[in-house]
Each structure stands twice: as structure tokens, then as C-alpha cells.
C-alpha positions as CSV (number, residue, x, y, z in Angstrom):
1,M,2.3,10.3,21.8
2,N,4.5,12.2,19.4
3,R,4.4,12.1,15.6
4,F,7.1,9.4,15.4
5,E,5.3,6.9,17.6
6,R,3.0,4.4,16.0
7,R,-0.3,3.6,17.5
8,P,-1.3,0.0,17.8
9,P,-3.0,-1.3,14.6
10,M,-6.7,-1.8,14.5
11,P,-8.2,-5.1,13.4
12,G,-8.2,-5.2,9.6
13,E,-5.7,-2.4,9.3
14,A,-2.8,-3.0,6.9
15,E,0.7,-1.9,7.5
16,V,2.0,-0.3,4.3
17,Q,5.4,1.1,3.2
18,Y,4.7,4.2,1.0
19,L,7.0,4.5,-2.0
20,D,7.2,7.0,-4.9
21,G,4.2,6.2,-7.0
22,D,3.5,2.8,-5.4
23,F,3.2,1.2,-2.0
24,R,4.2,-2.2,-0.5
25,V,1.9,-4.1,1.9
26,I,4.0,-5.2,4.9
27,R,1.1,-6.7,6.9
28,P,-2.1,-7.6,5.0
29,G,-5.3,-5.8,5.9
30,K,-8.3,-4.2,4.3
31,F,-7.6,-0.5,5.0
32,V,-5.2,2.1,6.2
33,C,-6.0,5.2,8.2
34,C,-5.8,8.8,6.9
35,G,-3.0,10.7,8.7
36,V,-5.2,13.8,8.9
37,T,-8.8,12.7,9.4
38,G,-8.4,9.1,10.8
39,E,-10.8,7.9,8.1
40,H,-10.4,4.3,7.0
41,I,-9.2,4.1,3.4
42,P,-9.7,0.7,1.6
43,L,-6.4,-0.4,0.0
44,E,-8.0,-0.6,-3.4
45,S,-9.0,3.1,-3.1
46,L,-5.7,4.4,-1.7
47,R,-4.5,7.2,-4.0
48,Y,-2.7,9.8,-1.9
49,W,0.2,9.4,0.6
50,S,3.4,11.0,1.8
51,V,6.7,9.1,1.2
52,D,8.5,11.4,3.7
53,R,5.9,11.1,6.5
54,Q,4.9,7.5,5.6
55,E,1.2,8.3,6.0
56,A,-1.9,8.0,3.8
57,Y,-4.5,10.6,3.0
58,A,-8.2,10.1,2.3
59,S,-8.6,13.0,-0.2
60,P,-6.7,15.8,-1.9
61,E,-8.2,18.1,0.7
62,A,-6.5,16.1,3.5
63,V,-3.2,16.4,1.6
64,L,-3.6,20.2,1.4
65,Q,-4.5,20.4,5.0
66,R,-1.3,18.4,6.0
67,L,0.8,20.5,3.6
68,G,-0.5,23.7,5.0
69,R,0.5,22.6,8.4
70,A,3.9,21.4,7.2
71,V,4.7,24.7,5.3
72,Q,3.7,26.7,8.4
73,S,5.7,24.6,10.9
74,E,8.6,23.2,8.9
75,G,8.9,25.3,5.8
76,A,10.1,22.3,3.8
77,A,8.7,20.6,0.6
78,E,7.5,17.0,0.9
79,R,7.1,14.3,-1.7
80,I,3.4,13.4,-2.1
81,A,2.6,10.4,-4.3
82,V,-0.6,10.0,-6.3
83,N,-1.5,6.5,-7.3
84,K,-3.2,7.0,-10.7
85,G,-4.0,3.3,-11.1
86,A,-6.5,3.3,-8.2
87,Q,-10.1,3.2,-9.1
88,E,-12.4,5.9,-7.7
């Protein structure tokens, strides 16, 4: 499976379109999976995602881990959105 292929959704997993500073729920669910760790992130706790990669991140550390790989392999900047309205 390459990075552009989508894995089949798990029961309860939402399908989300990540936008700049917001996201749109395409298919309702309770959580999304972190693109780095695979951890389940409840939608009400979703704070970090990449608009360019269309993937969510469980923590700032996961974002940095992904950006570190991106800088090494691609050398390009990405748009990372932070949802300041989410409750911690």
C-alpha cells in the first residue's frame, strides 16, 4: 500500500476533509486515526492535521515527527492546521 491509497475505514471511524483551520465531516464517526501513530483521536479532541496530506495527528510531537520526515524526504513546507477551538 502506498501513501496515496486509503485503507478501509474501521467501525466508528469518521471520514474527514481537512481544511485550513477547520474540518468537514464527510462520513460520521466517533474518531479519526493519527497519520503517524495510528492512535484513535475523538473528533471533539481533534486539534492537529495536515491540509496537504489530508491526515490527522494525535499530538504536536506527531506533527513534528511527520514534518521531520517530510523535510528530509521532500524538502517542502506543508500547511499544518491547529484547531484552537478544540477542548483538551
